[in-house]
N, CA and C atoms as a LAMMPS dump frame, in Angstrom:
ITEM: TIMESTEP
0
ITEM: NUMBER OF ATOMS
465
ITEM: BOX BOUNDS ff ff ff
-5.0000000000000000e+02 5.0000000000000000e+02
-5.0000000000000000e+02 5.0000000000000000e+02
-5.0000000000000000e+02 5.0000000000000000e+02
ITEM: ATOMS id mol type element x y z
1 1 1 N -29.041 -4.029 -34.235
2 1 2 C -28.423 -2.733 -34.089
3 1 3 C -28.286 -2.347 -32.617
4 2 1 N -29.251 -2.753 -31.8
5 2 2 C -29.198 -2.442 -30.374
6 2 3 C -28.034 -3.143 -29.687
7 3 1 N -27.718 -4.346 -30.113
8 3 2 C -26.616 -5.08 -29.503
9 3 3 C -25.28 -4.399 -29.813
10 4 1 N -25.124 -3.849 -31.018
11 4 2 C -23.896 -3.13 -31.362
12 4 3 C -23.76 -1.863 -30.526
13 5 1 N -24.866 -1.173 -30.308
14 5 2 C -24.831 0.026 -29.456
15 5 3 C -24.434 -0.352 -28.027
16 6 1 N -24.989 -1.452 -27.521
17 6 2 C -24.677 -1.912 -26.168
18 6 3 C -23.199 -2.292 -26.048
19 7 1 N -22.674 -3.042 -26.998
20 7 2 C -21.266 -3.442 -26.988
21 7 3 C -20.364 -2.213 -27.1
22 8 1 N -20.73 -1.281 -27.954
23 8 2 C -19.953 -0.045 -28.092
24 8 3 C -19.929 0.755 -26.803
25 9 1 N -21.044 0.819 -26.11
26 9 2 C -21.115 1.528 -24.828
27 9 3 C -20.234 0.847 -23.788
28 10 1 N -20.294 -0.486 -23.722
29 10 2 C -19.453 -1.222 -22.769
30 10 3 C -17.968 -1.014 -23.052
31 11 1 N -17.591 -1.062 -24.31
32 11 2 C -16.192 -0.842 -24.672
33 11 3 C -15.744 0.581 -24.332
34 12 1 N -16.608 1.549 -24.554
35 12 2 C -16.285 2.938 -24.216
36 12 3 C -16.081 3.098 -22.716
37 13 1 N -16.96 2.505 -21.915
38 13 2 C -16.828 2.573 -20.453
39 13 3 C -15.536 1.891 -20.003
40 14 1 N -15.208 0.755 -20.592
41 14 2 C -13.978 0.045 -20.219
42 14 3 C -12.741 0.874 -20.565
43 15 1 N -12.714 1.489 -21.737
44 15 2 C -11.567 2.305 -22.143
45 15 3 C -11.428 3.528 -21.246
46 16 1 N -12.533 4.19 -20.928
47 16 2 C -12.487 5.363 -20.044
48 16 3 C -11.992 4.96 -18.657
49 17 1 N -12.438 3.826 -18.151
50 17 2 C -11.99 3.348 -16.838
51 17 3 C -10.489 3.073 -16.852
52 18 1 N -9.989 2.412 -17.885
53 18 2 C -8.551 2.137 -17.984
54 18 3 C -7.744 3.431 -18.073
55 19 1 N -8.241 4.406 -18.803
56 19 2 C -7.549 5.695 -18.896
57 19 3 C -7.509 6.379 -17.54
58 20 1 N -8.63 6.362 -16.814
59 20 2 C -8.664 6.977 -15.476
60 20 3 C -7.698 6.286 -14.522
61 21 1 N -7.632 4.956 -14.558
62 21 2 C -6.69 4.219 -13.708
63 21 3 C -5.25 4.582 -14.064
64 22 1 N -4.947 4.684 -15.341
65 22 2 C -3.596 5.036 -15.769
66 22 3 C -3.213 6.451 -15.355
67 23 1 N -4.115 7.4 -15.532
68 23 2 C -3.842 8.78 -15.144
69 23 3 C -3.639 8.873 -13.634
70 24 1 N -4.453 8.173 -12.864
71 24 2 C -4.325 8.183 -11.397
72 24 3 C -2.973 7.629 -10.97
73 25 1 N -2.562 6.529 -11.564
74 25 2 C -1.281 5.908 -11.214
75 25 3 C -0.098 6.815 -11.561
76 26 1 N -0.114 7.39 -12.745
77 26 2 C 0.965 8.294 -13.154
78 26 3 C 1.016 9.501 -12.227
79 27 1 N -0.136 10.04 -11.872
80 27 2 C -0.186 11.191 -10.968
81 27 3 C 0.41 10.854 -9.608
82 28 1 N 0.068 9.692 -9.069
83 28 2 C 0.602 9.288 -7.765
84 28 3 C 2.109 9.058 -7.814
85 29 1 N 2.593 8.429 -8.862
86 29 2 C 4.032 8.181 -8.995
87 29 3 C 4.782 9.507 -9.131
88 30 1 N 4.246 10.429 -9.9
89 30 2 C 4.902 11.732 -10.068
90 30 3 C 4.89 12.548 -8.784
91 31 1 N 3.973 12.271 -7.892
92 31 2 C 3.9 12.992 -6.615
93 31 3 C 4.743 12.303 -5.539
94 32 1 N 5.671 11.461 -5.942
95 32 2 C 6.575 10.812 -4.992
96 32 3 C 6.116 9.445 -4.541
97 33 1 N 5.241 8.817 -5.265
98 33 2 C 4.752 7.497 -4.888
99 33 3 C 5.736 6.395 -5.219
100 34 1 N 5.598 5.284 -4.508
101 34 2 C 6.425 4.102 -4.749
102 34 3 C 5.512 2.893 -4.919
103 35 1 N 5.96 1.922 -5.693
104 35 2 C 5.179 0.703 -5.893
105 35 3 C 5.303 -0.176 -4.66
106 36 1 N 4.156 -0.511 -4.076
107 36 2 C 4.108 -1.295 -2.845
108 36 3 C 2.938 -2.267 -2.937
109 37 1 N 3.154 -3.494 -2.503
110 37 2 C 2.066 -4.461 -2.356
111 37 3 C 1.743 -4.568 -0.871
112 38 1 N 0.474 -4.697 -0.551
113 38 2 C 0.039 -4.726 0.84
114 38 3 C -0.887 -5.921 1.051
115 39 1 N -0.768 -6.535 2.219
116 39 2 C -1.633 -7.672 2.557
117 39 3 C -2.05 -7.533 4.012
118 40 1 N -3.345 -7.451 4.271
119 40 2 C -3.841 -7.346 5.638
120 40 3 C -4.274 -8.695 6.192
121 41 1 N -4.576 -9.645 5.326
122 41 2 C -4.931 -10.997 5.76
123 41 3 C -3.698 -11.871 5.577
124 42 1 N -2.823 -11.876 6.575
125 42 2 C -1.507 -12.496 6.427
126 42 3 C -1.556 -14.018 6.372
127 43 1 N -2.678 -14.626 6.699
128 43 2 C -2.782 -16.083 6.627
129 43 3 C -3.033 -16.566 5.207
130 44 1 N -3.426 -15.663 4.313
131 44 2 C -3.754 -16.017 2.943
132 44 3 C -2.574 -15.664 2.037
133 45 1 N -1.864 -16.65 1.475
134 45 2 C -0.707 -16.335 0.631
135 45 3 C -1.087 -15.623 -0.668
136 46 1 N -2.353 -15.601 -1.013
137 46 2 C -2.788 -14.958 -2.254
138 46 3 C -3.487 -13.625 -2.001
139 47 1 N -3.34 -13.062 -0.85
140 47 2 C -4.06 -11.844 -0.502
141 47 3 C -3.345 -10.544 -0.807
142 48 1 N -2.361 -10.552 -1.696
143 48 2 C -1.603 -9.343 -2.004
144 48 3 C -2.379 -8.429 -2.925
145 49 1 N -2.263 -7.116 -2.661
146 49 2 C -2.887 -6.107 -3.506
147 49 3 C -1.808 -5.111 -3.901
148 50 1 N -1.644 -4.904 -5.203
149 50 2 C -0.656 -3.949 -5.689
150 50 3 C -1.184 -2.531 -5.561
151 51 1 N -0.272 -1.602 -5.337
152 51 2 C -0.681 -0.216 -5.223
153 51 3 C 0.503 0.725 -5.212
154 52 1 N 0.194 1.978 -4.963
155 52 2 C 1.19 3.039 -4.876
156 52 3 C 1.063 3.659 -3.501
157 53 1 N 2.195 3.861 -2.839
158 53 2 C 2.197 4.451 -1.497
159 53 3 C 2.959 5.776 -1.511
160 54 1 N 2.559 6.673 -0.594
161 54 2 C 3.208 7.977 -0.443
162 54 3 C 3.387 8.271 1.03
163 55 1 N 4.419 9.041 1.317
164 55 2 C 4.633 9.531 2.676
165 55 3 C 3.956 10.888 2.781
166 56 1 N 3.145 11.062 3.798
167 56 2 C 2.451 12.331 3.999
168 56 3 C 2.529 12.677 5.479
169 57 1 N 3.597 13.356 5.881
170 57 2 C 3.79 13.685 7.288
171 57 3 C 4.051 12.432 8.102
172 58 1 N 3.201 12.177 9.09
173 58 2 C 3.315 10.984 9.932
174 58 3 C 2.503 9.807 9.392
175 59 1 N 2.026 9.92 8.164
176 59 2 C 1.208 8.862 7.584
177 59 3 C 1.867 8.301 6.327
178 60 1 N 1.732 7 6.17
179 60 2 C 2.154 6.29 4.967
180 60 3 C 0.857 5.891 4.289
181 61 1 N 0.466 6.618 3.255
182 61 2 C -0.821 6.384 2.604
183 61 3 C -0.636 5.443 1.421
184 62 1 N -1.549 4.483 1.287
185 62 2 C -1.456 3.466 0.243
186 62 3 C -2.717 3.513 -0.61
187 63 1 N -2.522 3.577 -1.92
188 63 2 C -3.613 3.642 -2.896
189 63 3 C -3.609 2.361 -3.713
190 64 1 N -4.692 1.63 -3.68
191 64 2 C -4.78 0.387 -4.435
192 64 3 C -4.73 0.668 -5.932
193 65 1 N -4.022 -0.169 -6.682
194 65 2 C -3.804 0.068 -8.109
195 65 3 C -5.105 0.023 -8.907
196 66 1 N -5.981 -0.894 -8.599
197 66 2 C -7.214 -1.034 -9.37
198 66 3 C -8.413 -0.466 -8.614
199 67 1 N -8.288 0.775 -8.197
200 67 2 C -9.357 1.445 -7.483
201 67 3 C -9.501 2.853 -8.028
202 68 1 N -10.717 3.309 -8.207
203 68 2 C -10.947 4.664 -8.683
204 68 3 C -11.163 5.637 -7.525
205 69 1 N -11.017 5.169 -6.314
206 69 2 C -11.171 6.02 -5.134
207 69 3 C -10.15 7.153 -5.19
208 70 1 N -10.589 8.347 -4.864
209 70 2 C -9.67 9.486 -4.935
210 70 3 C -8.73 9.536 -3.733
211 71 1 N -9.168 9.051 -2.595
212 71 2 C -8.333 9.051 -1.397
213 71 3 C -7.619 7.732 -1.219
214 72 1 N -6.781 7.65 -0.188
215 72 2 C -6.038 6.407 0.045
216 72 3 C -6.947 5.279 0.514
217 73 1 N -6.562 4.052 0.161
218 73 2 C -7.298 2.875 0.622
219 73 3 C -6.869 2.453 2.015
220 74 1 N -5.618 2.7 2.364
221 74 2 C -5.09 2.385 3.69
222 74 3 C -4.17 3.506 4.137
223 75 1 N -4.175 3.746 5.451
224 75 2 C -3.287 4.733 6.053
225 75 3 C -2.554 4.05 7.197
226 76 1 N -1.235 4.145 7.174
227 76 2 C -0.42 3.576 8.248
228 76 3 C 0.186 4.742 9.022
229 77 1 N -0.127 4.822 10.297
230 77 2 C 0.414 5.868 11.16
231 77 3 C 1.818 5.472 11.606
232 78 1 N 2.723 6.441 11.677
233 78 2 C 4.092 6.167 12.109
234 78 3 C 4.154 5.844 13.6
235 79 1 N 3.335 6.494 14.405
236 79 2 C 3.349 6.276 15.856
237 79 3 C 2.965 4.84 16.199
238 80 1 N 3.795 4.173 16.941
239 80 2 C 3.502 2.829 17.424
240 80 3 C 3.607 1.735 16.392
241 81 1 N 4.062 2.038 15.213
242 81 2 C 4.171 1.057 14.144
243 81 3 C 5.551 0.431 14.213
244 82 1 N 5.62 -0.873 14.208
245 82 2 C 6.927 -1.511 14.242
246 82 3 C 6.981 -2.731 13.339
247 83 1 N 8.191 -3.059 12.937
248 83 2 C 8.445 -4.181 12.048
249 83 3 C 8.806 -5.394 12.895
250 84 1 N 8.06 -6.48 12.703
251 84 2 C 8.313 -7.713 13.444
252 84 3 C 9.27 -8.645 12.722
253 85 1 N 9.177 -8.685 11.388
254 85 2 C 9.959 -9.655 10.639
255 85 3 C 10.217 -9.129 9.237
256 86 1 N 11.3 -9.599 8.635
257 86 2 C 11.645 -9.269 7.26
258 86 3 C 11.981 -10.577 6.566
259 87 1 N 11.437 -10.79 5.347
260 87 2 C 11.685 -12.047 4.652
261 87 3 C 11.588 -11.851 3.148
262 88 1 N 12.013 -12.853 2.429
263 88 2 C 11.875 -12.886 0.98
264 88 3 C 10.513 -13.494 0.641
265 89 1 N 9.912 -13.141 -0.491
266 89 2 C 8.625 -13.725 -0.861
267 89 3 C 8.746 -15.204 -1.193
268 90 1 N 7.721 -15.958 -0.824
269 90 2 C 7.658 -17.37 -1.164
270 90 3 C 7.236 -17.554 -2.608
271 91 1 N 7.295 -18.788 -3.088
272 91 2 C 6.967 -19.089 -4.486
273 91 3 C 5.528 -18.704 -4.823
274 92 1 N 4.601 -18.887 -3.88
275 92 2 C 3.196 -18.552 -4.127
276 92 3 C 2.946 -17.05 -4.115
277 93 1 N 3.88 -16.274 -3.6
278 93 2 C 3.675 -14.834 -3.461
279 93 3 C 4.319 -14.015 -4.573
280 94 1 N 5.138 -14.621 -5.391
281 94 2 C 5.885 -13.878 -6.405
282 94 3 C 4.992 -13.147 -7.394
283 95 1 N 3.799 -13.66 -7.651
284 95 2 C 2.904 -13.032 -8.62
285 95 3 C 2.388 -11.679 -8.127
286 96 1 N 2.261 -11.499 -6.827
287 96 2 C 1.568 -10.338 -6.291
288 96 3 C 2.441 -9.284 -5.652
289 97 1 N 3.755 -9.391 -5.779
290 97 2 C 4.644 -8.415 -5.16
291 97 3 C 5.577 -7.845 -6.231
292 98 1 N 6.121 -6.645 -6.029
293 98 2 C 7.072 -6.096 -7.009
294 98 3 C 8.301 -6.99 -7.168
295 99 1 N 8.922 -6.946 -8.333
296 99 2 C 10.123 -7.753 -8.606
297 99 3 C 11.232 -7.414 -7.618
298 100 1 N 11.868 -8.444 -7.045
299 100 2 C 12.962 -8.261 -6.107
300 100 3 C 12.52 -7.727 -4.756
301 101 1 N 11.244 -7.871 -4.446
302 101 2 C 10.689 -7.276 -3.225
303 101 3 C 11.16 -7.968 -1.953
304 102 1 N 11.144 -7.194 -0.885
305 102 2 C 11.359 -7.673 0.476
306 102 3 C 10.029 -7.496 1.194
307 103 1 N 9.637 -8.493 1.977
308 103 2 C 8.36 -8.433 2.685
309 103 3 C 8.611 -8.125 4.153
310 104 1 N 7.882 -7.124 4.65
311 104 2 C 7.948 -6.747 6.061
312 104 3 C 6.649 -7.139 6.737
313 105 1 N 6.737 -7.861 7.836
314 105 2 C 5.565 -8.161 8.656
315 105 3 C 5.562 -7.124 9.769
316 106 1 N 4.509 -6.332 9.848
317 106 2 C 4.465 -5.195 10.765
318 106 3 C 3.213 -5.26 11.629
319 107 1 N 3.265 -4.492 12.73
320 107 2 C 2.08 -4.369 13.583
321 107 3 C 2.064 -2.997 14.229
322 108 1 N 0.878 -2.605 14.618
323 108 2 C 0.7 -1.327 15.309
324 108 3 C 0.379 -1.613 16.766
325 109 1 N 0.839 -0.753 17.661
326 109 2 C 0.616 -0.943 19.089
327 109 3 C -0.408 0.024 19.671
328 110 1 N -0.744 1.078 18.945
329 110 2 C -1.626 2.104 19.477
330 110 3 C -3.073 1.843 19.091
331 111 1 N -3.965 2.654 19.65
332 111 2 C -5.378 2.578 19.296
333 111 3 C -5.542 2.91 17.823
334 112 1 N -6.656 2.472 17.223
335 112 2 C -6.862 2.784 15.805
336 112 3 C -6.885 4.288 15.582
337 113 1 N -6.273 4.754 14.499
338 113 2 C -6.301 6.176 14.17
339 113 3 C -7.713 6.651 13.838
340 114 1 N -7.852 7.908 13.546
341 114 2 C -9.154 8.539 13.36
342 114 3 C -9.924 8.019 12.158
343 115 1 N -9.264 7.451 11.197
344 115 2 C -9.916 7.024 9.972
345 115 3 C -10.238 5.536 10.012
346 116 1 N -11.386 5.167 9.473
347 116 2 C -11.756 3.756 9.399
348 116 3 C -10.871 3.006 8.415
349 117 1 N -10.284 3.713 7.446
350 117 2 C -9.416 3.084 6.458
351 117 3 C -8.013 2.905 6.99
352 118 1 N -7.745 3.468 8.144
353 118 2 C -6.385 3.441 8.673
354 118 3 C -6.039 2.063 9.209
355 119 1 N -4.787 1.723 9.099
356 119 2 C -4.284 0.498 9.683
357 119 3 C -3.782 0.862 11.064
358 120 1 N -4.254 0.189 12.071
359 120 2 C -3.815 0.493 13.425
360 120 3 C -4.57 -0.355 14.421
361 121 1 N -4.211 -0.263 15.654
362 121 2 C -4.856 -1.036 16.694
363 121 3 C -3.906 -2.071 17.24
364 122 1 N -4.194 -2.558 18.443
365 122 2 C -3.25 -3.449 19.096
366 122 3 C -3.068 -4.793 18.396
367 123 1 N -4.055 -5.257 17.656
368 123 2 C -3.96 -6.583 17.038
369 123 3 C -3.76 -6.516 15.529
370 124 1 N -3.514 -5.367 14.981
371 124 2 C -3.415 -5.239 13.536
372 124 3 C -2.057 -5.72 13.052
373 125 1 N -2.082 -6.692 12.169
374 125 2 C -0.864 -7.196 11.523
375 125 3 C -1.039 -6.954 10.032
376 126 1 N -0.008 -6.415 9.422
377 126 2 C -0.042 -6.122 7.996
378 126 3 C 1.307 -6.493 7.405
379 127 1 N 1.306 -6.951 6.153
380 127 2 C 2.557 -7.226 5.461
381 127 3 C 2.674 -6.262 4.296
382 128 1 N 3.875 -5.729 4.137
383 128 2 C 4.159 -4.763 3.091
384 128 3 C 5.313 -5.307 2.265
385 129 1 N 5.155 -5.323 0.946
386 129 2 C 6.215 -5.787 0.048
387 129 3 C 6.667 -4.619 -0.807
388 130 1 N 7.979 -4.36 -0.804
389 130 2 C 8.537 -3.274 -1.598
390 130 3 C 9.959 -3.628 -2.016
391 131 1 N 10.458 -2.899 -3.001
392 131 2 C 11.815 -3.129 -3.481
393 131 3 C 12.815 -2.674 -2.418
394 132 1 N 14.063 -3.151 -2.494
395 132 2 C 15.064 -2.724 -1.514
396 132 3 C 15.266 -1.201 -1.459
397 133 1 N 15.197 -0.521 -2.598
398 133 2 C 15.338 0.944 -2.603
399 133 3 C 14.187 1.604 -1.852
400 134 1 N 12.967 1.147 -2.107
401 134 2 C 11.806 1.693 -1.41
402 134 3 C 11.866 1.353 0.076
403 135 1 N 12.397 0.175 0.395
404 135 2 C 12.533 -0.228 1.799
405 135 3 C 13.464 0.719 2.553
406 136 1 N 14.553 1.123 1.923
407 136 2 C 15.471 2.067 2.564
408 136 3 C 14.754 3.371 2.902
409 137 1 N 13.973 3.877 1.967
410 137 2 C 13.203 5.094 2.221
411 137 3 C 12.159 4.901 3.3
412 138 1 N 11.492 3.743 3.297
413 138 2 C 10.464 3.464 4.305
414 138 3 C 11.08 3.408 5.699
415 139 1 N 12.208 2.717 5.846
416 139 2 C 12.866 2.632 7.152
417 139 3 C 13.348 4.002 7.617
418 140 1 N 13.847 4.807 6.691
419 140 2 C 14.267 6.163 7.058
420 140 3 C 13.083 6.981 7.541
421 141 1 N 11.97 6.885 6.843
422 141 2 C 10.761 7.615 7.256
423 141 3 C 10.287 7.137 8.622
424 142 1 N 10.284 5.822 8.822
425 142 2 C 9.784 5.258 10.069
426 142 3 C 10.643 5.679 11.26
427 143 1 N 11.945 5.753 11.064
428 143 2 C 12.855 6.083 12.16
429 143 3 C 13.083 7.582 12.339
430 144 1 N 12.552 8.392 11.457
431 144 2 C 12.833 9.832 11.518
432 144 3 C 11.708 10.622 12.172
433 145 1 N 11.174 10.132 13.239
434 145 2 C 10.124 10.848 13.962
435 145 3 C 10.704 12.123 14.561
436 146 1 N 9.889 13.156 14.708
437 146 2 C 10.381 14.392 15.323
438 146 3 C 10.879 14.15 16.749
439 147 1 N 11.752 15.025 17.253
440 147 2 C 12.274 14.863 18.614
441 147 3 C 11.149 14.816 19.64
442 148 1 N 11.367 14.011 20.667
443 148 2 C 10.38 13.888 21.727
444 148 3 C 9.413 12.745 21.557
445 149 1 N 9.427 12.118 20.404
446 149 2 C 8.538 10.978 20.184
447 149 3 C 9.309 9.695 20.417
448 150 1 N 8.642 8.738 21.038
449 150 2 C 9.269 7.438 21.253
450 150 3 C 8.733 6.485 20.2
451 151 1 N 9.633 5.981 19.38
452 151 2 C 9.251 4.991 18.38
453 151 3 C 10.004 3.702 18.615
454 152 1 N 9.362 2.564 18.413
455 152 2 C 10.053 1.29 18.569
456 152 3 C 11.116 1.118 17.494
457 153 1 N 12.031 0.215 17.778
458 153 2 C 13.097 -0.105 16.833
459 153 3 C 12.473 -0.543 15.519
460 154 1 N 12.84 0.069 14.413
461 154 2 C 12.151 -0.157 13.147
462 154 3 C 12.803 -1.18 12.248
463 155 1 N 14.054 -1.414 12.351
464 155 2 C 14.676 -2.318 11.397
465 155 3 C 15.094 -3.592 12.064
């Protein structure tokens, strides 16, 4: 009887966790989120993580899909962020990126932002995979800095 109680408890915890992940994802998408895959270890072709990203002022916040964290997992600052390369996903990468995605290899030129979760710093290289529609919005956001700011060529 104890084993049935234990199995029932595990199943209940798993179902509650899946419901929380689903509610979080729907909430982020309804708040203007887009499906984005992110990879910070660019040497590893299997290092893609799926998630939802949102624009929040000068920050591009990314929330990992399988995380219960309430805040963003990564923050990309618009200042000093530039795109180095654009490419199609390779055969080994198709599993971890959205369908029809374009991959951007990007880097930041400024000092790390205030948050430890933020992507930034002179040597930070990150790859972002998104659909062509999301890419258009991302490039518009990146190039639409307020007057007086100098941003590198984004596309």
